[in-house]
Residue frames as qw, qx, qy, qz and C-alpha x, y, z in Angstrom:
[[0.070, 0.618, 0.719, -0.310, 5.92, -9.42, -6.55],
 [0.063, 0.630, -0.049, -0.773, 6.50, -6.01, -8.06],
 [0.022, -0.136, 0.736, 0.663, 6.59, -7.38, -11.61],
 [0.023, -0.426, -0.888, -0.170, 3.16, -8.87, -11.38],
 [0.030, -0.720, -0.435, 0.540, 1.79, -5.69, -9.87],
 [0.012, 0.504, -0.322, -0.801, 3.21, -3.62, -12.71],
 [0.016, -0.095, -0.858, -0.504, 1.81, -6.06, -15.33],
 [0.034, -0.563, -0.809, 0.166, -1.47, -5.88, -13.63],
 [0.009, 0.704, 0.191, -0.684, -1.54, -2.16, -13.54],
 [0.007, 0.307, -0.570, -0.762, -0.62, -1.98, -17.22],
 [0.038, -0.316, -0.898, -0.303, -3.50, -4.38, -18.12],
 [0.032, -0.696, -0.583, 0.417, -5.91, -2.29, -15.99],
 [0.008, 0.581, -0.123, -0.804, -4.79, 0.92, -17.82],
 [0.051, 0.056, -0.767, -0.637, -5.30, -0.76, -21.25],
 [0.058, -0.484, -0.872, -0.040, -8.80, -1.90, -20.28],
 [0.037, -0.713, -0.371, 0.594, -9.69, 1.51, -19.01],
 [0.039, -0.390, 0.430, 0.814, -8.39, 3.05, -22.19],
 [0.098, -0.133, -0.851, -0.498, -10.66, 0.76, -24.12],
 [0.437, -0.320, -0.123, -0.831, -13.61, 2.04, -22.05],
 [0.678, -0.307, -0.667, -0.043, -14.10, -0.86, -19.62],
 [0.503, -0.745, 0.186, -0.398, -14.85, -0.38, -15.95],
 [0.664, 0.241, -0.646, 0.288, -12.01, -1.96, -14.06],
 [0.704, -0.688, 0.055, -0.168, -11.96, -3.11, -10.42],
 [0.417, 0.612, -0.586, 0.330, -8.40, -3.08, -9.32],
 [0.839, -0.514, 0.124, -0.132, -7.36, -5.73, -6.77],
 [0.412, 0.649, -0.610, 0.193, -3.80, -6.47, -5.91],
 [0.887, -0.446, 0.090, -0.079, -2.74, -9.54, -3.99],
 [0.330, 0.678, -0.625, 0.202, 0.89, -9.89, -3.03],
 [0.444, -0.426, 0.723, -0.315, 2.02, -13.15, -1.48],
 [0.099, 0.137, -0.974, -0.151, 1.13, -16.71, -1.38],
 [0.471, -0.406, -0.709, -0.333, -1.93, -18.89, -0.68],
 [0.020, -0.250, 0.506, -0.825, -2.71, -16.70, 2.34],
 [0.133, 0.297, 0.800, -0.505, -5.41, -17.08, 4.96],
 [0.411, 0.386, 0.067, -0.823, -7.69, -14.88, 2.90],
 [0.487, 0.206, -0.704, -0.474, -7.92, -17.63, 0.19],
 [0.195, -0.100, -0.950, 0.222, -8.63, -20.21, 2.81],
 [0.234, 0.332, 0.494, -0.769, -11.43, -18.03, 4.22],
 [0.482, 0.369, -0.213, -0.766, -12.95, -17.40, 0.87],
 [0.422, 0.127, -0.852, -0.283, -12.83, -21.10, -0.28],
 [0.069, -0.184, -0.893, 0.404, -14.22, -22.30, 2.96],
 [0.319, 0.370, 0.288, -0.824, -17.00, -19.71, 2.80],
 [0.505, 0.315, -0.436, -0.675, -17.90, -20.50, -0.85],
 [0.311, 0.012, -0.950, -0.019, -17.94, -24.26, -0.13],
 [0.078, 0.290, 0.748, -0.592, -20.36, -23.61, 2.76],
 [0.416, 0.434, 0.092, -0.794, -22.58, -21.61, 0.41],
 [0.797, 0.299, 0.501, -0.155, -22.70, -24.63, -1.94],
 [0.499, 0.772, -0.324, -0.223, -20.30, -23.52, -4.70],
 [0.842, -0.174, 0.447, 0.246, -18.12, -26.19, -6.27],
 [0.182, -0.438, 0.588, 0.655, -15.47, -26.27, -9.01],
 [0.254, 0.277, 0.878, 0.298, -17.91, -28.29, -11.05],
 [0.108, 0.820, 0.560, -0.045, -20.77, -25.75, -10.78],
 [0.353, 0.359, 0.096, 0.859, -18.47, -22.68, -10.87],
 [0.045, -0.322, -0.398, 0.858, -19.75, -19.33, -9.79],
 [0.282, 0.717, 0.636, -0.033, -22.50, -19.00, -12.39],
 [0.295, 0.737, 0.251, 0.554, -23.14, -15.46, -13.38],
 [0.483, -0.778, -0.150, 0.374, -21.57, -13.91, -10.27],
 [0.376, 0.849, -0.124, 0.349, -19.42, -10.81, -10.81],
 [0.554, 0.224, -0.480, 0.642, -16.08, -9.91, -9.18],
 [0.261, -0.464, 0.245, -0.810, -17.93, -7.55, -6.85],
 [0.851, -0.342, -0.176, -0.358, -19.86, -10.51, -5.48],
 [0.836, 0.017, -0.411, 0.364, -16.62, -12.16, -4.61],
 [0.142, 0.424, -0.344, 0.826, -15.54, -9.03, -2.80],
 [0.592, -0.415, 0.072, -0.687, -18.76, -9.25, -0.76],
 [0.937, -0.149, -0.314, -0.026, -18.20, -12.92, -0.08],
 [0.573, 0.230, -0.475, 0.627, -14.69, -12.13, 1.11],
 [0.189, -0.456, 0.273, -0.825, -16.10, -9.47, 3.46],
 [0.810, -0.344, -0.045, -0.474, -18.58, -11.92, 4.87],
 [0.893, 0.051, -0.378, 0.237, -15.92, -14.63, 5.15],
 [0.362, 0.353, -0.438, 0.744, -13.64, -12.28, 7.02],
 [0.467, -0.448, 0.212, -0.732, -16.38, -11.24, 9.50],
 [0.945, -0.204, -0.174, -0.189, -17.08, -14.96, 10.07],
 [0.729, 0.237, -0.442, 0.467, -13.34, -15.63, 10.51],
 [0.051, 0.471, -0.383, 0.793, -13.13, -12.92, 13.17],
 [0.563, -0.342, 0.289, -0.695, -15.91, -14.32, 15.26],
 [0.959, -0.002, -0.016, -0.282, -15.98, -18.08, 14.61],
 [0.351, -0.616, 0.698, 0.100, -13.10, -20.26, 15.85],
 [0.741, 0.115, 0.660, 0.049, -14.22, -23.27, 13.99],
 [0.583, 0.797, 0.155, 0.023, -14.35, -21.30, 10.76],
 [0.033, -0.871, 0.486, 0.069, -10.77, -19.95, 11.53],
 [0.559, -0.332, 0.753, 0.103, -9.49, -23.54, 11.94],
 [0.748, 0.426, 0.505, 0.066, -11.17, -24.78, 8.79],
 [0.373, 0.925, -0.066, -0.045, -9.79, -21.76, 6.83],
 [0.192, -0.761, 0.616, 0.072, -6.22, -22.28, 8.08],
 [0.682, -0.061, 0.723, 0.092, -6.42, -26.03, 7.25],
 [0.669, 0.687, 0.281, -0.030, -7.56, -25.02, 3.77],
 [0.168, 0.923, -0.340, -0.065, -4.45, -22.92, 3.30],
 [0.433, -0.482, 0.756, 0.094, -2.11, -25.72, 4.42],
 [0.735, 0.258, 0.628, 0.017, -3.89, -28.08, 2.06],
 [0.512, 0.856, 0.049, -0.047, -3.63, -25.59, -0.86],
 [0.004, 0.845, -0.529, -0.080, 0.09, -25.17, -0.21],
 [0.538, -0.263, 0.800, 0.043, 0.56, -28.94, -0.14],
 [0.272, 0.245, -0.692, -0.622, -1.09, -29.24, -3.52],
 [0.371, 0.217, 0.843, -0.323, -4.19, -31.20, -2.21],
 [0.046, 0.253, 0.728, 0.636, -6.41, -31.98, -5.19],
 [0.133, -0.707, -0.694, -0.025, -9.61, -31.21, -3.31],
 [0.220, -0.739, -0.157, 0.617, -8.35, -27.89, -2.05],
 [0.174, -0.202, 0.487, 0.831, -7.01, -26.92, -5.52],
 [0.011, 0.482, 0.774, 0.410, -10.49, -27.67, -6.86],
 [0.208, -0.785, -0.455, 0.365, -11.70, -25.07, -4.36],
 [0.250, -0.503, 0.198, 0.803, -9.30, -22.62, -5.82],
 [0.097, 0.147, 0.706, 0.686, -10.85, -23.27, -9.29],
 [0.050, 0.728, 0.661, -0.174, -14.30, -22.19, -8.00]]
């Protein structure tokens, strides 16, 4: 996990040096619940791998994640759906992997 963090930090520094605004996000781990929450939320909002995210920015995904997390904390059915999504992702389910491509 440390190697990918170091590589990511290096890329961020290069992009900043070139004058780009960089939003640093670091994920360490596997297909965690956070991905299940985000994919479940995006599907509910009508996003698909075929349609993609259009002209959304990374900041929009951060906001979607915050909304998904709030929903996860208060909605048992959403929790269950998100956890099932993670299990399906880890199993290599084609439908779930297409959600990852959103």
